N, C-alpha and C positions, 0 to 999 in steps of 0.2 A: 541626596536622595536617602530617605529613611525607610528601611524595610520594616514591615509589620512584624510583630512578635512571632507569628506562626512560621515566618520564613527564617528568622534569625535563629530560633530555637531548633528548628528541624533541619538545617542545612546539612548536618553531618549524617542524617538518616536518608538522604535522597537516593543513594544507590541501592538501598534495601527495599525500595518500594516497587510494587508491580504496576504496570501500565495497562491501560485499556487496549490500545491499538498494538498490533504485533510488529516487532522488528525482526527481520530475517537475518540472523547472524551467520547463516551459511550461504548467503547470496553469492559470494565470490568463490565458492567451493563447488567444483563440477566433477561429476563422475561420468565417464564414457567407456563403453565396452571396447576392449582392445583384442586384436588377433595375435597377441604375443607380446614379448618384450624387446623385439628387435627395434633398431632405429627407425625403420620404415613404419612399423606398426605404431610406435610411439608418436611419430610425426603425424600420422593419420588421425590417431585418437586426440592428439593435442589440438589439431585444427577443428575437429568436431566439438571439442570442449569450448574453444573460442567462439564458435558459432552459437553454441548453447548460451554462453554468457551474454553475447551481444543481444540475443533475443530476449533474455531475461531482463536486461537493463533498458532496452528500447521498446520492446513489444512490436517492432516493425520489421517484417521479413525483408523489406527493401534495404534495410540498413546493412544486410550481409553483403550487398553489392556496392557499398559506398566506396568511391575512389579514394576517399580520405583514409581508408583503412589498409591501403595497399602495402605500406611500409610495415604495419603491424602484422599483416598476414605473412610477410616474408620472415619476420622474426618475432613470434609470439613470446619468446623467452623474456623480452624486455618488460613484460607486465606479469610474469609468473614468479611467485615467491618460492614455491616448492611443488614437487609432484612425486608420486609413487604408485606402485601397483598393488591392487588388492586381489587376493586369490579368488578364483571362481569355482565352478563355471557360472557365467562367463568371466574371464579375467577382466578387471576394470582398471582403467587409469584414473587416478584421483589427482586433479589439478587444483592448486590453490593460487588464485590470482590476487595480485596486490590491489586493494581497492583504490588507493590514491593514484597509482600509475595508470590503472585501467580507466578511471574516470577522466583523467587528463587526456589520455589518448582518444577516447571516444568524443569528448567535447571538442578537441582540436579538429576532429573529423566533421564537426558540425551536427552531431547527433543529439537528439533529445533523450534525456535519461530519466529513469524512474528510480527513486531511492529505495532504501531498505524498509521504510515504514509503509506497510501494505495492508489492505483490508483483509481480515480473517474471513474465510469461507466455510460455511457449514454445508457439507456435501450430502445431499440425499441421493443415493445411487442405487437404482434398482436394476438387477441383472435378470433378464429373461432368456432362458435357454430351453432346449428340449427336455431337460431334467426338471424344469420348474422355475419359479420366480423366487428371488431372495433379495432382501434389502441388506446392503453392506453396512455392518455395524462396527463400532470402534474396536471391539476385541476379536474380530474374526480374521482368519487368514486372508480372506479376499480383500481386506483393507490395505494390505501391504503394497500391492501394485498402485493403488490410488495415492498413498503417501509418497512413494518413490516418484511418481509422475509429478505430483505437486511440488516436491522439493526440486526436481529437475527443471521445472519451468518457473520457479521462483514465486510460489504461492503458498501462503499459510493456510493449510487445510485442517478442518476439524470434521469429525464424523459423529453421528448420533449413536446412542447406545444400541438402537435397533431392537428395543423391547416390543412386546406384542402390540401395545397401543400405537407405537410409531410405525410398525409394519402395516397396520390398518390405514394409517394416514398416508404413508408414502406409497400409494398405489400408482399405476400407470396413468389413471385419469388425472390425479392431482399433480403428478410430475410433468405431464404434458399440457395441462390446462393453463388458462390465463388467470384463474382465480388463485391468488397467493395466500388467501386467508387460512386455509387448513395447515399449510406448511409453516406459515409465519407463527401461528399459535404454538405449534409443536417445536419451533426453533427457539422460542424465547428463553428457555432454560439454559441454552448454550452460550448466549451472549456474543454471537458472531456478528461481524459487520455486514456480511452479505450471505445470501442463500443461493446455493448452486443445486439445481435439480437435474438429474441425468437418468434417462431411461435407456438402458443398453439392451440390445437384442442380438441373439446369435442366429444366423441362418447360413446354411451351406458352408460351414466352417469359418465364416467371417463375422465380425462384430460391427454393429452400427449403433451409434449413440445420438439421441436427441437431447440437447442440453438447453437449460434456461438459467439465467443469472439475474438476480434482483439485488441491487445496491441502492438503498434509499428508494427514491421514486423512479429510478432508471432501470430499464430492463434490456437484456441482451439475450440472443438465442442463436442456435445453429445446429447443424448436423455434421457428424464426422464418422469416419470408418477406421477400422484397424484389423490387422491380421489376427490378433488375440486380445485378451482383456488388458494386458499391459500396454500394448500399442494403442488401444482405444483410449485408455486413461491418459496417456501422454498426449494424444491428439486433442482431447477435451481440454486439458490444462493449458496447452499451447494456444488454443483458440481463445480461452478465457483471458490469458495473459495479454494477447493481442488486442482484445476489446477493452481491457481495463487500463492498459498503459497510457493511451492518449489522454485520459482524464487527469493523470498525475505527472507525467513526464514533462520536463521543460527543456527548451532548446537554448543553447548559448545565445545571449543577446536579447532574449525574449523577456528577461526579468527586469524589474525595476525596484528601486529602494522605496519602501513605504512603511507606514506605521500600522500596528495592530493593537487594538484595545480589547482586553478580556476582563469581564466582570465575574464576580463570584468565585474568586481564587481562595484556595487553602493550600496546605502543604503538599498533599498528594497531587492536586491539580497543577501546582507549580512545577513539580518534578515531571509530570506528564507533558506539560506544555513546553518545558525546556527541551525535552527529548524530541518532540515533534518539530520544533522550530530550529533545531540544530543544523539540519541541511540547508537552511535558508539564512544562516549566519545571525540567528535571533539574538539581539542585544537588549537587555532590560534598560528602559529609558526613564520610566517614572512609575511611582507607586502611590496610590491614594486609597488607603483602606484595603478593600478586597478587589480593587481595580488596578490592573497592571498594563503598562504600555510598552510594547517592544518595537524595535526597528528591525526590519527584515529585508531581504532581497529575494524577490520571487514574483511569479505571475499570479495575479489576483485569483483567477479561476482555479489554479492549482492549489493555492493556499486555502481557498474555500473547501476544496475537495479533501485536502489533508486534515483540516481542522474538523470537518464533519465526522471523520473517523473517530475522533475523541469526544463525540457527542456534543460539540459546541454548536450553539444556535446563533446565526447571524442577526445582528440588530440593524435597524435602519440608520441612515446617516443622521447625525445631530442637526437639528434646525438652528439657524442663526439666532442668537439672543440679542434683543434690542438693548441699546445703552440706556441706563437709568435716566429718567427725565426729572428735572428739578420741579419741585412743587410750586405752583403759582403763588401760594400763600407765604412762601419763604421770603423773609425780608432781610436775610443776611446779605450784607454788601459783598460784592465780588472782590476778590483780592488779586493783585498781580501774580501771586504765586500759584493761584488755583489753576489746575490743568483740567482740560475736558476729560470726562470719564469715558474710556473706550469700552465698547461692547465686548463681552467675553467671546473669544474665538471658538467656534465649534471644533470638535476633533475631526481632523481631515485624514481619515484612514478607514480601514475595515474594523468593524466593531462586532464583538461576540460576547456571549455569556454562557455559563455552564447551566 
């Protein structure tokens, strides 16, 4: 297999390239409030951290009751690499889980897992309280609870600048409406994969939030409540995680080995594709100009969902090509050594292009 020059020359530069889709490097790092540093308080906070991690990786509340996790719950230390306390208030237990050990334990329990490559969300968040309405912008103090909640639930969140023009667009009507056009136009400058619109209202000391999520042509929505803005933000992010995870998570035994063809490759795209296919054991099989073929192990629907995050477009399956037919005018005598010409075999796998 001969690699094209753009791959050979640039291989040493791969790790310096930025990628389009986001990878959560803190996915296995969990912070949970603790009621002190006693053994009892540490155990309680550790168990909460384990639950948080399970929900991050599965997006399935039922997974918390999985019988296959009984041994892990008795001894969570087997998948913990380190932990420590952060000063408060409130005091927080920081737990670092080992990715390899965690993944093996959850897969042995038969749970479907969602990897670290996740769609970036642009959050249009409008707070309505007796004091007035305000759009949460990137540089505001009100953005911090949203960022903490997104990190806690395993979601890469971006926030708009919140300038005057965006404040006019992100009103209650557009956030709760079915017409995505106004928000979509305002979101283009941020390059996120999905749009999350939240209208949060305060009444009688409690907060309620109506949220809508658009990812491609798919839409999700719901309503949640919280005692305060931080609790509401966490409830929204948990609900979004639970809706997104089924699109990307795969269950043990549900994957199959198959080939993927990608057209329009260059160095930056080669680096991006290698990172995206890494969780599926992507192995480069063939190179033909700017077309690469990989062998992967994964579910077709999940692979489609992941590749769409990198802006790849799926191509239809190749049609069979008929074998060449000899011209009737040909008078060349047949020879014993002449073998029939076989029709070229169409590519039997998923096909994409940039």
